[in-house]
Backbone bond lengths (Angstrom), bond angles and torsions (degrees), N, CA, C in turn:
res aa  C-N    CA-C-N  psi(-1)  N-CA   C-N-CA  omega(-1)  CA-C   N-CA-C  phi
1 M - - - 1.455 - - 1.498 107.71 -
2 A 1.280 121.88 131.90 1.473 127.81 179.76 1.449 111.45 -71.96
3 V 1.365 117.64 137.19 1.478 122.28 173.77 1.474 108.45 -72.79
4 A 1.361 116.16 133.72 1.365 124.95 -175.84 1.519 114.12 -50.15
5 A 1.364 114.49 -38.32 1.494 119.21 -178.18 1.587 109.87 -63.39
6 F 1.395 117.88 -23.96 1.420 117.89 -172.58 1.598 110.11 -108.87
7 A 1.361 115.46 5.91 1.383 118.50 175.66 1.521 113.86 -52.65
8 G 1.308 117.24 133.31 1.455 118.15 -179.76 1.591 115.01 83.96
9 M 1.286 117.88 -7.39 1.466 121.01 -179.14 1.543 110.16 -65.74
10 A 1.288 119.34 -38.35 1.507 122.47 -177.65 1.451 109.61 -55.74
11 A 1.301 120.82 -45.02 1.454 126.34 -178.50 1.482 111.36 -65.64
12 I 1.403 116.29 -38.48 1.468 121.93 -178.16 1.460 108.60 -67.38
13 F 1.333 118.98 -49.14 1.480 125.57 175.98 1.465 114.58 -51.81
14 A 1.368 111.24 -55.88 1.500 113.37 178.03 1.508 114.53 -62.28
15 R 1.309 118.57 -39.09 1.416 117.65 179.61 1.567 114.05 -60.25
16 H 1.348 117.48 -38.14 1.449 121.32 -179.59 1.406 117.31 -89.85
17 L 1.403 118.20 -26.05 1.500 120.87 -178.51 1.503 106.92 -112.06
18 G 1.235 126.53 1.32 1.444 126.53 -169.47 1.478 113.07 -84.25
19 E 1.399 116.14 172.19 1.380 124.26 -175.03 1.493 106.47 -68.58
20 D 1.371 115.70 152.77 1.388 121.86 -175.46 1.573 111.15 -102.88
21 A 1.247 114.26 10.10 1.512 120.36 173.26 1.511 108.46 -134.45
22 P 1.361 112.46 153.91 1.524 113.27 -178.41 1.589 109.02 -69.02
23 L 1.272 117.83 161.26 1.450 123.81 171.04 1.503 116.49 -141.40
24 S 1.372 118.58 154.54 1.388 123.77 -176.01 1.440 113.58 -99.24
25 Y 1.201 114.32 128.20 1.527 121.80 174.43 1.574 111.50 -113.63
26 V 1.308 117.09 123.87 1.477 121.17 -171.32 1.514 105.27 -121.77
27 P 1.384 120.10 104.55 1.454 118.08 -179.24 1.499 101.76 -76.02
28 V 1.426 112.70 164.92 1.484 125.97 -179.33 1.500 104.39 -59.73
29 T 1.242 120.44 -49.80 1.441 129.66 173.36 1.497 114.43 -110.35
30 G 1.351 115.44 132.34 1.366 115.99 178.86 1.545 111.26 113.45
31 S 1.342 116.71 -174.61 1.416 125.22 -176.67 1.536 111.81 -90.72
32 A 1.271 114.60 154.68 1.455 119.16 172.68 1.642 112.47 -69.56
33 I 1.317 112.66 142.04 1.398 123.87 -177.75 1.546 109.36 -109.13
34 T 1.309 119.36 127.49 1.476 119.61 174.80 1.502 106.93 -104.78
35 L 1.299 117.82 112.97 1.421 122.88 -178.87 1.555 110.53 -97.82
36 P 1.368 113.42 125.88 1.502 119.24 -168.28 1.564 109.28 -78.30
37 P 1.286 120.75 160.79 1.525 120.90 177.54 1.469 115.13 -46.10
38 G 1.257 112.13 140.52 1.490 117.10 176.20 1.559 115.67 81.86
39 R 1.441 113.77 20.96 1.451 115.79 -177.00 1.613 109.32 -109.05
40 V 1.303 109.73 -23.21 1.573 116.49 -173.07 1.544 109.72 -135.47
41 I 1.353 115.78 151.57 1.402 124.14 175.57 1.501 110.43 -108.58
42 Y 1.385 119.63 119.45 1.443 118.36 175.43 1.460 109.55 -106.78
43 R 1.367 118.76 137.23 1.361 124.58 -176.15 1.535 108.51 -126.20
44 A 1.257 121.78 140.68 1.465 126.41 175.21 1.512 102.96 -130.88
45 D 1.315 120.17 101.26 1.528 121.57 -177.93 1.470 108.57 -115.19
46 R 1.356 115.57 136.51 1.422 119.97 176.69 1.538 107.82 -82.82
47 D 1.320 112.84 138.45 1.530 121.63 -178.53 1.591 103.81 -103.79
48 P 1.294 112.28 129.99 1.551 115.96 172.06 1.379 104.66 -74.25
49 V 1.441 115.39 148.11 1.472 125.87 175.60 1.417 107.77 -113.92
50 P 1.496 117.51 127.89 1.476 118.30 172.18 1.513 115.35 -53.58
51 F 1.338 117.98 138.09 1.478 119.18 178.84 1.444 103.03 -141.88
52 D 1.383 116.70 112.70 1.594 122.59 -174.04 1.478 108.52 39.45
53 G 1.313 115.81 57.10 1.472 121.15 163.08 1.569 112.43 87.02
54 E 1.239 115.52 -9.98 1.399 124.15 -178.84 1.490 116.55 -119.83
55 S 1.300 115.34 151.69 1.564 112.50 178.98 1.496 108.67 -85.64
56 A 1.417 110.45 142.05 1.491 117.79 178.10 1.512 105.40 -132.99
57 G 1.359 118.77 151.60 1.375 124.65 -176.43 1.562 108.93 -66.85
58 T 1.299 121.53 161.11 1.364 123.93 179.18 1.480 107.63 -159.38
59 D 1.383 115.99 166.09 1.376 123.74 -178.64 1.649 113.13 -82.19
60 S 1.385 112.17 -3.69 1.444 116.09 -175.14 1.531 112.46 -72.05
61 V 1.392 116.66 122.07 1.341 123.66 -174.48 1.468 108.23 -118.64
62 Q 1.431 115.05 132.25 1.366 118.00 176.92 1.567 108.00 -103.07
63 R 1.284 115.94 117.13 1.503 120.22 177.37 1.387 113.70 -99.98
64 T 1.462 115.49 131.38 1.343 116.96 178.39 1.553 107.97 -134.51
65 L 1.277 120.52 161.07 1.389 128.98 -176.22 1.633 106.91 -131.08
66 H 1.288 116.01 121.46 1.485 122.19 177.40 1.433 107.25 -97.57
67 L 1.213 117.38 107.57 1.594 124.49 -176.35 1.602 104.96 -105.89
68 Q 1.319 111.67 155.35 1.484 121.00 171.54 1.515 102.92 -91.84
69 V 1.352 113.33 132.91 1.437 125.21 -178.88 1.525 103.57 -58.18
70 A 1.279 122.28 -37.99 1.478 124.45 -177.35 1.503 109.81 -54.41
71 D 1.440 118.59 -36.78 1.378 122.91 -175.04 1.612 112.58 -86.54
72 V 1.265 112.05 -40.82 1.526 118.68 -176.98 1.528 107.06 -133.90
73 P 1.217 118.75 82.26 1.520 127.31 -173.62 1.518 115.30 -63.16
74 N 1.331 115.68 -31.82 1.421 120.01 -176.18 1.425 118.48 -135.41
75 P 1.338 123.20 59.94 1.514 122.63 -177.95 1.561 108.65 -64.28
76 I 1.281 116.09 142.63 1.374 122.44 178.35 1.548 112.31 -137.42
77 E 1.249 117.70 159.46 1.555 124.90 -177.46 1.563 100.68 -55.43
78 G 1.231 112.27 134.14 1.505 123.87 168.38 1.515 105.77 103.76
79 D 1.239 123.17 -17.63 1.490 118.65 177.69 1.580 104.65 -58.30
80 R 1.335 115.41 161.71 1.480 128.47 -177.83 1.561 110.68 -119.03
81 V 1.286 112.63 144.01 1.412 118.29 178.43 1.523 108.65 -143.10
82 T 1.352 116.01 138.47 1.589 116.41 -179.58 1.557 100.16 -114.25
83 V 1.323 110.81 122.55 1.537 121.09 176.08 1.440 110.19 -126.63
84 R 1.296 117.93 124.32 1.466 125.58 174.19 1.633 106.82 58.26
85 G 1.313 120.04 31.37 1.390 123.57 173.09 1.485 113.23 92.10
86 T 1.413 116.80 -3.67 1.386 119.46 -177.39 1.668 109.48 -108.42
87 T 1.323 116.64 136.74 1.473 117.75 175.84 1.456 112.52 -91.81
88 Y 1.342 119.03 135.76 1.412 126.61 175.87 1.497 110.87 -125.55
89 K 1.360 115.11 159.75 1.507 114.31 168.10 1.529 108.49 -114.83
90 V 1.322 114.95 155.27 1.498 123.01 173.31 1.354 112.70 -73.06
91 V 1.444 121.17 124.94 1.421 125.24 178.67 1.586 105.96 -127.75
92 P 1.274 110.15 161.60 1.601 114.24 177.71 1.526 105.33 -63.24
93 P 1.336 119.27 151.88 1.519 126.62 -5.81 1.511 116.82 -81.66
94 I 1.236 119.61 153.35 1.357 127.83 171.98 1.551 108.69 -119.95
95 A 1.384 116.93 120.58 1.392 115.30 -169.82 1.507 110.27 -133.60
96 R 1.400 114.71 133.83 1.492 118.20 176.61 1.577 103.14 -96.99
97 D 1.369 109.97 147.67 1.490 115.85 179.76 1.467 111.29 -95.63
98 G 1.379 119.32 -7.01 1.406 117.48 -175.62 1.419 124.93 80.68
99 N 1.467 112.15 -1.76 1.395 123.03 -179.85 1.442 111.52 -127.51
100 G 1.247 122.92 26.62 1.483 130.03 175.66 1.462 116.37 98.30
101 M 1.255 119.07 4.44 1.557 121.82 175.37 1.561 110.22 -115.18
102 V 1.265 111.10 154.71 1.435 118.80 173.33 1.517 105.60 -137.83
103 V 1.288 116.08 135.44 1.537 122.72 -174.41 1.565 107.52 -111.43
104 V 1.340 114.54 116.00 1.510 115.99 -179.73 1.609 107.02 -111.04
105 T 1.241 112.71 143.15 1.516 121.72 178.95 1.476 106.50 -86.01
106 L 1.318 116.79 136.39 1.528 121.01 -179.58 1.599 110.31 -115.51
107 A 1.364 110.12 145.68 1.510 120.93 173.37 1.608 107.69 -122.81
108 K 1.279 116.64 137.32 1.457 114.34 174.22 1.618 112.37 -61.43
109 V 1.266 111.01 143.60 1.451 119.67 177.54 1.555 107.97 -83.02
């Protein structure tokens, strides 16, 4: 349950940090959802990989999509999403923040 003080924050974050183009979300079961600009936040972060006890750069990228629960209430493993012309599938972990957002991890198809 969302804390009252944070009600509506998911929409504010997505509107200001979200994608500037629509994207398509296709659940394993059900119909495709087109999410308009400013409804989701896409992140592609490079993960450092330990190398001989130190951190070294790598081409490993962890991609996540921050969705509003109001738009995609039950994302599950295997759902598909197209972001910036690239299609990904949802993989674990899938995490709800308790304040109206859910973060899904993406893997290239």
